[in-house]
PyMOL commands that place a pseudoatom at each C-alpha (Angstrom):
pseudoatom trace, name=CA, resn=MET, resi=1, chain=A, elem=C, hetatm=0, pos=[-3.181, 17.028, 12.779]
pseudoatom trace, name=CA, resn=ARG, resi=2, chain=A, elem=C, hetatm=0, pos=[-2.320, 15.549, 9.380]
pseudoatom trace, name=CA, resn=ASP, resi=3, chain=A, elem=C, hetatm=0, pos=[-1.530, 18.956, 7.934]
pseudoatom trace, name=CA, resn=ILE, resi=4, chain=A, elem=C, hetatm=0, pos=[0.724, 19.846, 10.853]
pseudoatom trace, name=CA, resn=ILE, resi=5, chain=A, elem=C, hetatm=0, pos=[2.623, 16.589, 10.319]
pseudoatom trace, name=CA, resn=PHE, resi=6, chain=A, elem=C, hetatm=0, pos=[2.815, 17.264, 6.550]
pseudoatom trace, name=CA, resn=THR, resi=7, chain=A, elem=C, hetatm=0, pos=[4.221, 20.720, 7.211]
pseudoatom trace, name=CA, resn=ALA, resi=8, chain=A, elem=C, hetatm=0, pos=[6.782, 19.353, 9.685]
pseudoatom trace, name=CA, resn=ILE, resi=9, chain=A, elem=C, hetatm=0, pos=[7.861, 16.665, 7.198]
pseudoatom trace, name=CA, resn=ILE, resi=10, chain=A, elem=C, hetatm=0, pos=[8.285, 19.281, 4.478]
pseudoatom trace, name=CA, resn=LEU, resi=11, chain=A, elem=C, hetatm=0, pos=[10.341, 21.593, 6.679]
pseudoatom trace, name=CA, resn=CYS, resi=12, chain=A, elem=C, hetatm=0, pos=[12.515, 18.764, 8.031]
pseudoatom trace, name=CA, resn=GLY, resi=13, chain=A, elem=C, hetatm=0, pos=[12.934, 17.242, 4.580]
pseudoatom trace, name=CA, resn=THR, resi=14, chain=A, elem=C, hetatm=0, pos=[14.217, 20.499, 3.164]
pseudoatom trace, name=CA, resn=TYR, resi=15, chain=A, elem=C, hetatm=0, pos=[17.010, 20.670, 5.708]
pseudoatom trace, name=CA, resn=SER, resi=16, chain=A, elem=C, hetatm=0, pos=[17.608, 16.956, 6.336]
pseudoatom trace, name=CA, resn=LEU, resi=17, chain=A, elem=C, hetatm=0, pos=[20.489, 16.464, 3.922]
pseudoatom trace, name=CA, resn=ASP, resi=18, chain=A, elem=C, hetatm=0, pos=[23.371, 18.553, 2.708]
pseudoatom trace, name=CA, resn=PHE, resi=19, chain=A, elem=C, hetatm=0, pos=[21.901, 19.568, -0.644]
pseudoatom trace, name=CA, resn=HIS, resi=20, chain=A, elem=C, hetatm=0, pos=[23.578, 21.725, -3.242]
pseudoatom trace, name=CA, resn=LYS, resi=21, chain=A, elem=C, hetatm=0, pos=[22.352, 25.315, -3.192]
pseudoatom trace, name=CA, resn=ARG, resi=22, chain=A, elem=C, hetatm=0, pos=[20.318, 24.898, -6.394]
pseudoatom trace, name=CA, resn=THR, resi=23, chain=A, elem=C, hetatm=0, pos=[18.676, 21.713, -5.110]
pseudoatom trace, name=CA, resn=ARG, resi=24, chain=A, elem=C, hetatm=0, pos=[17.882, 23.312, -1.743]
pseudoatom trace, name=CA, resn=ASN, resi=25, chain=A, elem=C, hetatm=0, pos=[16.300, 26.301, -3.523]
pseudoatom trace, name=CA, resn=ILE, resi=26, chain=A, elem=C, hetatm=0, pos=[14.116, 23.950, -5.574]
pseudoatom trace, name=CA, resn=LEU, resi=27, chain=A, elem=C, hetatm=0, pos=[13.132, 22.167, -2.352]
pseudoatom trace, name=CA, resn=ILE, resi=28, chain=A, elem=C, hetatm=0, pos=[12.305, 25.434, -0.601]
pseudoatom trace, name=CA, resn=VAL, resi=29, chain=A, elem=C, hetatm=0, pos=[10.103, 26.634, -3.470]
pseudoatom trace, name=CA, resn=SER, resi=30, chain=A, elem=C, hetatm=0, pos=[8.341, 23.292, -3.952]
pseudoatom trace, name=CA, resn=GLY, resi=31, chain=A, elem=C, hetatm=0, pos=[7.985, 22.898, -0.173]
pseudoatom trace, name=CA, resn=ALA, resi=32, chain=A, elem=C, hetatm=0, pos=[6.435, 26.363, 0.124]
pseudoatom trace, name=CA, resn=ILE, resi=33, chain=A, elem=C, hetatm=0, pos=[3.974, 25.562, -2.678]
pseudoatom trace, name=CA, resn=THR, resi=34, chain=A, elem=C, hetatm=0, pos=[3.111, 22.274, -0.979]
pseudoatom trace, name=CA, resn=ILE, resi=35, chain=A, elem=C, hetatm=0, pos=[2.563, 23.954, 2.397]
pseudoatom trace, name=CA, resn=ILE, resi=36, chain=A, elem=C, hetatm=0, pos=[0.358, 26.633, 0.809]
pseudoatom trace, name=CA, resn=LEU, resi=37, chain=A, elem=C, hetatm=0, pos=[-1.712, 24.021, -1.028]
pseudoatom trace, name=CA, resn=THR, resi=38, chain=A, elem=C, hetatm=0, pos=[-1.971, 21.938, 2.140]
pseudoatom trace, name=CA, resn=TRP, resi=39, chain=A, elem=C, hetatm=0, pos=[-3.398, 24.813, 4.171]
pseudoatom trace, name=CA, resn=LEU, resi=40, chain=A, elem=C, hetatm=0, pos=[-5.481, 26.419, 1.387]
pseudoatom trace, name=CA, resn=HIS, resi=41, chain=A, elem=C, hetatm=0, pos=[-8.065, 23.666, 1.446]
pseudoatom trace, name=CA, resn=TYR, resi=42, chain=A, elem=C, hetatm=0, pos=[-9.288, 25.051, 4.776]
pseudoatom trace, name=CA, resn=VAL, resi=43, chain=A, elem=C, hetatm=0, pos=[-10.235, 28.278, 2.981]
pseudoatom trace, name=CA, resn=PHE, resi=44, chain=A, elem=C, hetatm=0, pos=[-11.415, 26.789, -0.318]
pseudoatom trace, name=CA, resn=ILE, resi=45, chain=A, elem=C, hetatm=0, pos=[-13.022, 23.402, 0.195]
pseudoatom trace, name=CA, resn=SER, resi=46, chain=A, elem=C, hetatm=0, pos=[-12.426, 21.539, -3.046]
pseudoatom trace, name=CA, resn=ASP, resi=47, chain=A, elem=C, hetatm=0, pos=[-11.531, 17.971, -3.972]
pseudoatom trace, name=CA, resn=LEU, resi=48, chain=A, elem=C, hetatm=0, pos=[-9.362, 19.295, -6.809]
pseudoatom trace, name=CA, resn=LEU, resi=49, chain=A, elem=C, hetatm=0, pos=[-7.367, 21.480, -4.404]
pseudoatom trace, name=CA, resn=LYS, resi=50, chain=A, elem=C, hetatm=0, pos=[-7.046, 18.524, -2.047]
pseudoatom trace, name=CA, resn=LEU, resi=51, chain=A, elem=C, hetatm=0, pos=[-5.797, 16.363, -4.920]
pseudoatom trace, name=CA, resn=PHE, resi=52, chain=A, elem=C, hetatm=0, pos=[-3.209, 18.972, -5.943]
pseudoatom trace, name=CA, resn=SER, resi=53, chain=A, elem=C, hetatm=0, pos=[-2.121, 19.228, -2.315]
pseudoatom trace, name=CA, resn=PHE, resi=54, chain=A, elem=C, hetatm=0, pos=[-1.581, 15.467, -2.128]
pseudoatom trace, name=CA, resn=LEU, resi=55, chain=A, elem=C, hetatm=0, pos=[0.180, 15.419, -5.515]
pseudoatom trace, name=CA, resn=SER, resi=56, chain=A, elem=C, hetatm=0, pos=[2.507, 18.226, -4.486]
pseudoatom trace, name=CA, resn=PHE, resi=57, chain=A, elem=C, hetatm=0, pos=[3.250, 16.513, -1.171]
pseudoatom trace, name=CA, resn=PHE, resi=58, chain=A, elem=C, hetatm=0, pos=[3.841, 13.199, -2.939]
pseudoatom trace, name=CA, resn=PHE, resi=59, chain=A, elem=C, hetatm=0, pos=[6.334, 14.613, -5.443]
pseudoatom trace, name=CA, resn=PHE, resi=60, chain=A, elem=C, hetatm=0, pos=[8.128, 16.654, -2.794]
pseudoatom trace, name=CA, resn=ASN, resi=61, chain=A, elem=C, hetatm=0, pos=[8.586, 13.583, -0.598]
pseudoatom trace, name=CA, resn=MET, resi=62, chain=A, elem=C, hetatm=0, pos=[9.515, 11.402, -3.550]
pseudoatom trace, name=CA, resn=PHE, resi=63, chain=A, elem=C, hetatm=0, pos=[12.267, 13.893, -4.355]
pseudoatom trace, name=CA, resn=ILE, resi=64, chain=A, elem=C, hetatm=0, pos=[13.496, 13.816, -0.727]
pseudoatom trace, name=CA, resn=ALA, resi=65, chain=A, elem=C, hetatm=0, pos=[13.345, 10.001, -0.576]
pseudoatom trace, name=CA, resn=VAL, resi=66, chain=A, elem=C, hetatm=0, pos=[15.323, 9.610, -3.804]
pseudoatom trace, name=CA, resn=PHE, resi=67, chain=A, elem=C, hetatm=0, pos=[18.018, 11.985, -2.570]
pseudoatom trace, name=CA, resn=MET, resi=68, chain=A, elem=C, hetatm=0, pos=[18.101, 10.253, 0.801]
pseudoatom trace, name=CA, resn=ILE, resi=69, chain=A, elem=C, hetatm=0, pos=[18.502, 6.814, -0.770]
pseudoatom trace, name=CA, resn=ARG, resi=70, chain=A, elem=C, hetatm=0, pos=[21.127, 8.189, -3.170]
pseudoatom trace, name=CA, resn=HIS, resi=71, chain=A, elem=C, hetatm=0, pos=[22.996, 9.662, -0.179]
pseudoatom trace, name=CA, resn=ILE, resi=72, chain=A, elem=C, hetatm=0, pos=[22.937, 6.266, 1.525]
pseudoatom trace, name=CA, resn=ALA, resi=73, chain=A, elem=C, hetatm=0, pos=[24.132, 4.482, -1.614]
pseudoatom trace, name=CA, resn=ARG, resi=74, chain=A, elem=C, hetatm=0, pos=[27.015, 6.907, -2.199]
pseudoatom trace, name=CA, resn=SER, resi=75, chain=A, elem=C, hetatm=0, pos=[28.294, 6.897, 1.363]
pseudoatom trace, name=CA, resn=LYS, resi=76, chain=A, elem=C, hetatm=0, pos=[31.566, 5.109, 2.019]
pseudoatom trace, name=CA, resn=GLN, resi=77, chain=A, elem=C, hetatm=0, pos=[30.946, 4.214, 5.664]
pseudoatom trace, name=CA, resn=VAL, resi=78, chain=A, elem=C, hetatm=0, pos=[28.040, 3.333, 7.891]
pseudoatom trace, name=CA, resn=THR, resi=79, chain=A, elem=C, hetatm=0, pos=[27.566, 6.277, 10.237]
pseudoatom trace, name=CA, resn=LEU, resi=80, chain=A, elem=C, hetatm=0, pos=[24.768, 7.365, 12.536]
pseudoatom trace, name=CA, resn=THR, resi=81, chain=A, elem=C, hetatm=0, pos=[23.572, 9.792, 9.846]
pseudoatom trace, name=CA, resn=ILE, resi=82, chain=A, elem=C, hetatm=0, pos=[23.381, 6.982, 7.300]
pseudoatom trace, name=CA, resn=ILE, resi=83, chain=A, elem=C, hetatm=0, pos=[21.380, 4.818, 9.707]
pseudoatom trace, name=CA, resn=ILE, resi=84, chain=A, elem=C, hetatm=0, pos=[18.983, 7.697, 10.478]
pseudoatom trace, name=CA, resn=ASN, resi=85, chain=A, elem=C, hetatm=0, pos=[18.588, 8.426, 6.748]
pseudoatom trace, name=CA, resn=SER, resi=86, chain=A, elem=C, hetatm=0, pos=[17.897, 4.733, 6.166]
pseudoatom trace, name=CA, resn=ILE, resi=87, chain=A, elem=C, hetatm=0, pos=[15.115, 4.786, 8.745]
pseudoatom trace, name=CA, resn=ASN, resi=88, chain=A, elem=C, hetatm=0, pos=[13.758, 8.055, 7.356]
pseudoatom trace, name=CA, resn=GLY, resi=89, chain=A, elem=C, hetatm=0, pos=[13.766, 6.597, 3.839]
pseudoatom trace, name=CA, resn=TYR, resi=90, chain=A, elem=C, hetatm=0, pos=[11.650, 3.658, 5.001]
pseudoatom trace, name=CA, resn=LEU, resi=91, chain=A, elem=C, hetatm=0, pos=[9.245, 5.949, 6.855]
pseudoatom trace, name=CA, resn=LEU, resi=92, chain=A, elem=C, hetatm=0, pos=[8.932, 8.181, 3.786]
pseudoatom trace, name=CA, resn=ILE, resi=93, chain=A, elem=C, hetatm=0, pos=[8.030, 5.173, 1.647]
pseudoatom trace, name=CA, resn=GLY, resi=94, chain=A, elem=C, hetatm=0, pos=[5.211, 4.401, 4.099]
pseudoatom trace, name=CA, resn=ILE, resi=95, chain=A, elem=C, hetatm=0, pos=[4.004, 7.995, 4.042]
pseudoatom trace, name=CA, resn=LEU, resi=96, chain=A, elem=C, hetatm=0, pos=[4.177, 8.070, 0.242]
pseudoatom trace, name=CA, resn=GLY, resi=97, chain=A, elem=C, hetatm=0, pos=[2.064, 4.915, 0.148]
pseudoatom trace, name=CA, resn=ALA, resi=98, chain=A, elem=C, hetatm=0, pos=[-0.539, 6.545, 2.390]
pseudoatom trace, name=CA, resn=VAL, resi=99, chain=A, elem=C, hetatm=0, pos=[-0.625, 9.648, 0.201]
pseudoatom trace, name=CA, resn=LEU, resi=100, chain=A, elem=C, hetatm=0, pos=[-1.087, 7.509, -2.923]
pseudoatom trace, name=CA, resn=LEU, resi=101, chain=A, elem=C, hetatm=0, pos=[-3.892, 5.555, -1.260]
pseudoatom trace, name=CA, resn=ALA, resi=102, chain=A, elem=C, hetatm=0, pos=[-5.645, 8.777, -0.229]
pseudoatom trace, name=CA, resn=MET, resi=103, chain=A, elem=C, hetatm=0, pos=[-5.223, 10.165, -3.757]
pseudoatom trace, name=CA, resn=THR, resi=104, chain=A, elem=C, hetatm=0, pos=[-6.800, 6.976, -5.124]
pseudoatom trace, name=CA, resn=GLU, resi=105, chain=A, elem=C, hetatm=0, pos=[-10.004, 7.731, -3.241]
pseudoatom trace, name=CA, resn=ILE, resi=106, chain=A, elem=C, hetatm=0, pos=[-10.031, 11.358, -4.385]
pseudoatom trace, name=CA, resn=MET, resi=107, chain=A, elem=C, hetatm=0, pos=[-9.264, 10.503, -8.031]
pseudoatom trace, name=CA, resn=GLN, resi=108, chain=A, elem=C, hetatm=0, pos=[-11.950, 7.829, -8.158]
pseudoatom trace, name=CA, resn=ASN, resi=109, chain=A, elem=C, hetatm=0, pos=[-14.561, 10.290, -6.920]
pseudoatom trace, name=CA, resn=PHE, resi=110, chain=A, elem=C, hetatm=0, pos=[-13.371, 13.378, -8.807]
pseudoatom trace, name=CA, resn=PHE, resi=111, chain=A, elem=C, hetatm=0, pos=[-12.214, 12.116, -12.200]
pseudoatom trace, name=CA, resn=PHE, resi=112, chain=A, elem=C, hetatm=0, pos=[-14.129, 8.897, -12.705]
pseudoatom trace, name=CA, resn=HIS, resi=113, chain=A, elem=C, hetatm=0, pos=[-17.239, 9.730, -10.631]
pseudoatom trace, name=CA, resn=ILE, resi=114, chain=A, elem=C, hetatm=0, pos=[-17.010, 6.338, -8.954]
pseudoatom trace, name=CA, resn=ASN, resi=115, chain=A, elem=C, hetatm=0, pos=[-18.639, 6.663, -5.558]
pseudoatom trace, name=CA, resn=THR, resi=116, chain=A, elem=C, hetatm=0, pos=[-17.577, 3.280, -4.245]
pseudoatom trace, name=CA, resn=GLU, resi=117, chain=A, elem=C, hetatm=0, pos=[-14.662, 3.139, -1.869]
pseudoatom trace, name=CA, resn=ALA, resi=118, chain=A, elem=C, hetatm=0, pos=[-11.228, 2.147, -3.134]
pseudoatom trace, name=CA, resn=ILE, resi=119, chain=A, elem=C, hetatm=0, pos=[-10.418, 0.742, 0.290]
pseudoatom trace, name=CA, resn=ASN, resi=120, chain=A, elem=C, hetatm=0, pos=[-12.729, -0.977, 2.763]
pseudoatom trace, name=CA, resn=PHE, resi=121, chain=A, elem=C, hetatm=0, pos=[-12.108, 0.279, 6.299]
pseudoatom trace, name=CA, resn=ALA, resi=122, chain=A, elem=C, hetatm=0, pos=[-13.268, -1.600, 9.356]
pseudoatom trace, name=CA, resn=GLY, resi=123, chain=A, elem=C, hetatm=0, pos=[-15.960, 0.207, 11.327]
pseudoatom trace, name=CA, resn=ASP, resi=124, chain=A, elem=C, hetatm=0, pos=[-18.552, 2.790, 10.401]
pseudoatom trace, name=CA, resn=ALA, resi=125, chain=A, elem=C, hetatm=0, pos=[-16.439, 5.920, 10.831]
pseudoatom trace, name=CA, resn=ALA, resi=126, chain=A, elem=C, hetatm=0, pos=[-15.300, 7.899, 7.812]
pseudoatom trace, name=CA, resn=ALA, resi=127, chain=A, elem=C, hetatm=0, pos=[-11.743, 7.121, 6.794]
pseudoatom trace, name=CA, resn=GLY, resi=128, chain=A, elem=C, hetatm=0, pos=[-9.118, 9.649, 7.756]
pseudoatom trace, name=CA, resn=PHE, resi=129, chain=A, elem=C, hetatm=0, pos=[-5.526, 10.004, 6.658]
pseudoatom trace, name=CA, resn=HIS, resi=130, chain=A, elem=C, hetatm=0, pos=[-4.404, 8.077, 9.753]
pseudoatom trace, name=CA, resn=ASP, resi=131, chain=A, elem=C, hetatm=0, pos=[-6.262, 5.053, 8.359]
pseudoatom trace, name=CA, resn=TYR, resi=132, chain=A, elem=C, hetatm=0, pos=[-4.376, 5.302, 5.064]
pseudoatom trace, name=CA, resn=LEU, resi=133, chain=A, elem=C, hetatm=0, pos=[-1.134, 5.694, 6.999]
pseudoatom trace, name=CA, resn=TYR, resi=134, chain=A, elem=C, hetatm=0, pos=[-1.931, 2.660, 9.122]
pseudoatom trace, name=CA, resn=PHE, resi=135, chain=A, elem=C, hetatm=0, pos=[-2.844, 0.568, 6.079]
pseudoatom trace, name=CA, resn=SER, resi=136, chain=A, elem=C, hetatm=0, pos=[0.259, 1.693, 4.204]
pseudoatom trace, name=CA, resn=PHE, resi=137, chain=A, elem=C, hetatm=0, pos=[2.613, 0.658, 7.013]
pseudoatom trace, name=CA, resn=VAL, resi=138, chain=A, elem=C, hetatm=0, pos=[0.765, -2.611, 7.641]
pseudoatom trace, name=CA, resn=THR, resi=139, chain=A, elem=C, hetatm=0, pos=[1.211, -3.361, 3.940]
pseudoatom trace, name=CA, resn=LEU, resi=140, chain=A, elem=C, hetatm=0, pos=[4.788, -2.040, 3.731]
pseudoatom trace, name=CA, resn=THR, resi=141, chain=A, elem=C, hetatm=0, pos=[5.886, -4.251, 6.597]
pseudoatom trace, name=CA, resn=THR, resi=142, chain=A, elem=C, hetatm=0, pos=[3.796, -7.159, 5.230]
pseudoatom trace, name=CA, resn=LEU, resi=143, chain=A, elem=C, hetatm=0, pos=[1.947, -7.597, 8.529]
pseudoatom trace, name=CA, resn=GLY, resi=144, chain=A, elem=C, hetatm=0, pos=[-1.397, -7.852, 6.756]
pseudoatom trace, name=CA, resn=TYR, resi=145, chain=A, elem=C, hetatm=0, pos=[-3.868, -7.719, 9.624]
pseudoatom trace, name=CA, resn=GLY, resi=146, chain=A, elem=C, hetatm=0, pos=[-6.815, -7.786, 7.219]
pseudoatom trace, name=CA, resn=ASP, resi=147, chain=A, elem=C, hetatm=0, pos=[-8.899, -5.173, 9.022]
pseudoatom trace, name=CA, resn=ILE, resi=148, chain=A, elem=C, hetatm=0, pos=[-8.478, -2.793, 6.071]
pseudoatom trace, name=CA, resn=THR, resi=149, chain=A, elem=C, hetatm=0, pos=[-8.618, -4.196, 2.556]
pseudoatom trace, name=CA, resn=PRO, resi=150, chain=A, elem=C, hetatm=0, pos=[-8.276, -2.734, -0.938]
pseudoatom trace, name=CA, resn=VAL, resi=151, chain=A, elem=C, hetatm=0, pos=[-11.465, -2.980, -3.002]
pseudoatom trace, name=CA, resn=SER, resi=152, chain=A, elem=C, hetatm=0, pos=[-10.844, -1.322, -6.380]
pseudoatom trace, name=CA, resn=ALA, resi=153, chain=A, elem=C, hetatm=0, pos=[-8.411, -2.706, -8.925]
pseudoatom trace, name=CA, resn=PHE, resi=154, chain=A, elem=C, hetatm=0, pos=[-6.168, 0.361, -8.691]
pseudoatom trace, name=CA, resn=ALA, resi=155, chain=A, elem=C, hetatm=0, pos=[-6.052, 0.173, -4.877]
pseudoatom trace, name=CA, resn=LYS, resi=156, chain=A, elem=C, hetatm=0, pos=[-5.180, -3.524, -5.074]
pseudoatom trace, name=CA, resn=SER, resi=157, chain=A, elem=C, hetatm=0, pos=[-2.377, -2.803, -7.548]
pseudoatom trace, name=CA, resn=LEU, resi=158, chain=A, elem=C, hetatm=0, pos=[-1.093, 0.022, -5.382]
pseudoatom trace, name=CA, resn=THR, resi=159, chain=A, elem=C, hetatm=0, pos=[-1.132, -2.269, -2.347]
pseudoatom trace, name=CA, resn=ILE, resi=160, chain=A, elem=C, hetatm=0, pos=[1.052, -4.758, -4.211]
pseudoatom trace, name=CA, resn=VAL, resi=161, chain=A, elem=C, hetatm=0, pos=[3.494, -1.999, -5.161]
pseudoatom trace, name=CA, resn=ILE, resi=162, chain=A, elem=C, hetatm=0, pos=[3.700, -0.802, -1.539]
pseudoatom trace, name=CA, resn=ALA, resi=163, chain=A, elem=C, hetatm=0, pos=[4.361, -4.330, -0.251]
pseudoatom trace, name=CA, resn=ILE, resi=164, chain=A, elem=C, hetatm=0, pos=[7.050, -5.007, -2.856]
pseudoatom trace, name=CA, resn=ALA, resi=165, chain=A, elem=C, hetatm=0, pos=[8.677, -1.594, -2.292]
pseudoatom trace, name=CA, resn=GLY, resi=166, chain=A, elem=C, hetatm=0, pos=[8.916, -2.310, 1.436]
pseudoatom trace, name=CA, resn=GLN, resi=167, chain=A, elem=C, hetatm=0, pos=[10.602, -5.643, 0.939]
pseudoatom trace, name=CA, resn=LEU, resi=168, chain=A, elem=C, hetatm=0, pos=[12.949, -4.451, -1.805]
pseudoatom trace, name=CA, resn=TYR, resi=169, chain=A, elem=C, hetatm=0, pos=[13.969, -1.401, 0.212]
pseudoatom trace, name=CA, resn=LEU, resi=170, chain=A, elem=C, hetatm=0, pos=[14.815, -3.486, 3.264]
pseudoatom trace, name=CA, resn=THR, resi=171, chain=A, elem=C, hetatm=0, pos=[16.742, -6.185, 1.410]
pseudoatom trace, name=CA, resn=ILE, resi=172, chain=A, elem=C, hetatm=0, pos=[18.725, -3.760, -0.718]
pseudoatom trace, name=CA, resn=LEU, resi=173, chain=A, elem=C, hetatm=0, pos=[19.347, -1.475, 2.252]
pseudoatom trace, name=CA, resn=VAL, resi=174, chain=A, elem=C, hetatm=0, pos=[20.600, -4.272, 4.485]
pseudoatom trace, name=CA, resn=ALA, resi=175, chain=A, elem=C, hetatm=0, pos=[22.861, -5.573, 1.701]
pseudoatom trace, name=CA, resn=MET, resi=176, chain=A, elem=C, hetatm=0, pos=[24.305, -2.075, 1.119]
pseudoatom trace, name=CA, resn=LEU, resi=177, chain=A, elem=C, hetatm=0, pos=[24.849, -1.334, 4.804]
pseudoatom trace, name=CA, resn=VAL, resi=178, chain=A, elem=C, hetatm=0, pos=[26.439, -4.712, 5.531]
pseudoatom trace, name=CA, resn=GLY, resi=179, chain=A, elem=C, hetatm=0, pos=[28.677, -4.355, 2.466]
pseudoatom trace, name=CA, resn=LYS, resi=180, chain=A, elem=C, hetatm=0, pos=[29.773, -0.859, 3.515]
pseudoatom trace, name=CA, resn=TYR, resi=181, chain=A, elem=C, hetatm=0, pos=[30.389, -1.985, 7.084]
pseudoatom trace, name=CA, resn=LEU, resi=182, chain=A, elem=C, hetatm=0, pos=[32.428, -5.010, 6.013]
pseudoatom trace, name=CA, resn=SER, resi=183, chain=A, elem=C, hetatm=0, pos=[34.479, -3.017, 3.519]
pseudoatom trace, name=CA, resn=SER, resi=184, chain=A, elem=C, hetatm=0, pos=[35.262, -0.362, 6.147]
pseudoatom trace, name=CA, resn=THR, resi=185, chain=A, elem=C, hetatm=0, pos=[36.352, -2.999, 8.698]
pseudoatom trace, name=CA, resn=ILE, resi=186, chain=A, elem=C, hetatm=0, pos=[38.574, -4.717, 6.111]
pseudoatom trace, name=CA, resn=GLU, resi=187, chain=A, elem=C, hetatm=0, pos=[40.181, -1.367, 5.248]
pseudoatom trace, name=CA, resn=ARG, resi=188, chain=A, elem=C, hetatm=0, pos=[40.888, -0.721, 8.957]
pseudoatom trace, name=CA, resn=SER, resi=189, chain=A, elem=C, hetatm=0, pos=[42.543, -4.137, 9.402]
for i in range(1, 189): cmd.bond("trace and resi %d" % i, "trace and resi %d" % (i + 1))
show_as sticks, trace
zoom trace
């Protein structure tokens, strides 16, 4: 299910904004590489391939998120498209956090041969991507239920970054949108 969602995010992200032709071509090529890497790990089971798949997905979505936020910042008025892009930007930050958390586990095992978990999940079941996604959004929104906790130093640092990114995004976004709305109403008066 995760890979279907990844593929849908990649396809929607490529066509979500009005990109220049060169930028769209870069997105199409990088999106195709990301989709291929995402589905290749079913044929070749490898932690390295899985890591490259996550890295490719991370950078693709980071690129989309930056362009989305830049589009919001450069807009003159608050429109439905701007509001939808604002929501999508927040959701992408949560997904990026989940991808980084999943990569933390893979990198610890593959590069550093550390077999301890980076994140402690409640219950005995093996952690899936949905758990990383859940933890990322609980952290991003600063809910902090405490049922999933970071264990390694890198996971703890990453959790702090996710929490701060969520709060900064919301405060800056609200300030920008309110400023744009007020300036457009003053111009109309």
